[in-house]
C-alpha positions as CSV (number, residue, x, y, z in Angstrom):
1,M,0.0,0.2,-0.2
2,T,2.9,2.5,0.6
3,A,4.9,1.6,-2.5
4,S,1.4,2.6,-4.5
5,L,1.0,5.5,-2.4
6,Y,4.3,6.8,-2.7
7,G,3.8,5.8,-7.0
8,L,0.8,7.9,-6.9
9,L,1.8,11.0,-5.2
10,A,5.1,11.0,-7.4
11,A,3.3,10.9,-10.3
12,F,1.0,13.9,-9.6
13,G,4.0,16.0,-8.5
14,W,5.8,14.7,-11.6
15,G,2.1,15.6,-13.7
16,G,2.0,18.8,-11.9
17,A,5.3,19.8,-12.1
18,D,5.2,20.0,-15.5
19,F,2.3,21.3,-16.1
20,I,3.4,24.7,-14.4
21,A,5.9,24.4,-16.4
22,R,4.6,25.2,-19.3
23,F,3.5,28.6,-18.3
24,T,6.5,29.0,-16.7
25,S,8.5,28.3,-19.7
26,R,6.8,30.6,-21.8
27,K,6.9,33.2,-19.5
28,I,10.6,33.3,-18.4
29,G,12.1,31.0,-20.9
30,Y,12.9,27.0,-20.4
31,Q,16.4,27.6,-19.4
32,Q,15.5,29.5,-16.7
33,A,12.6,27.3,-15.5
34,L,14.5,24.5,-15.2
35,F,17.4,26.5,-13.7
36,G,14.8,27.5,-10.8
37,M,12.9,23.8,-10.9
38,M,16.5,22.3,-10.4
39,A,18.2,25.2,-7.9
40,I,14.6,24.4,-5.6
41,G,14.7,20.6,-6.1
42,L,18.5,20.7,-4.5
43,I,17.4,23.1,-1.9
44,A,14.4,20.8,-0.9
45,L,16.2,17.8,-1.0
46,S,18.9,19.0,0.8
47,L,16.7,19.7,3.5
48,V,14.8,16.6,3.4
49,L,18.4,15.0,3.8
50,W,19.4,17.5,6.6
51,W,16.0,16.6,8.7
52,Y,16.2,12.5,8.6
53,R,19.8,12.8,9.3
54,I,20.8,11.1,6.1
55,E,24.6,10.0,5.9
56,F,26.2,10.3,2.3
57,I,28.4,7.0,1.4
58,R,31.7,8.0,0.3
59,N,31.7,5.3,-2.6
60,F,32.9,7.4,-5.5
61,S,33.7,4.5,-7.9
62,K,30.5,4.6,-9.4
63,L,30.4,8.4,-9.7
64,W,30.2,8.7,-13.6
65,L,26.9,7.0,-13.7
66,L,25.9,10.0,-11.1
67,V,27.3,12.4,-13.5
68,T,25.6,10.6,-16.5
69,S,22.4,10.3,-14.7
70,G,21.8,13.9,-13.7
71,I,22.8,15.2,-16.9
72,L,20.2,13.0,-18.6
73,I,17.8,14.3,-16.5
74,M,18.6,17.8,-17.0
75,V,18.8,17.4,-20.9
76,S,15.9,15.8,-21.1
77,T,13.9,17.9,-18.9
78,M,15.1,20.7,-20.8
79,M,14.2,19.3,-24.2
80,L,10.6,18.6,-22.4
81,Y,10.3,22.5,-21.1
82,H,11.0,23.7,-24.8
83,A,8.8,21.3,-26.3
């Protein structure tokens, strides 16, 4: 039940964010909309990690996967907002 609830909330969150981004990207441009979305997400995630006292795993052997994932998410979101 919890997994399906989290999945439903994630779908509403992503759908709502993409719906709002349509109007935001038309007003301020898709690059600025993406930057604002990424910056707010970084701040919110940092606060959640700090609040729950989640420690980072310092294993940098697979850092290239993290960097690649971040770049692909940024590029695909920029294309979505541009479309």
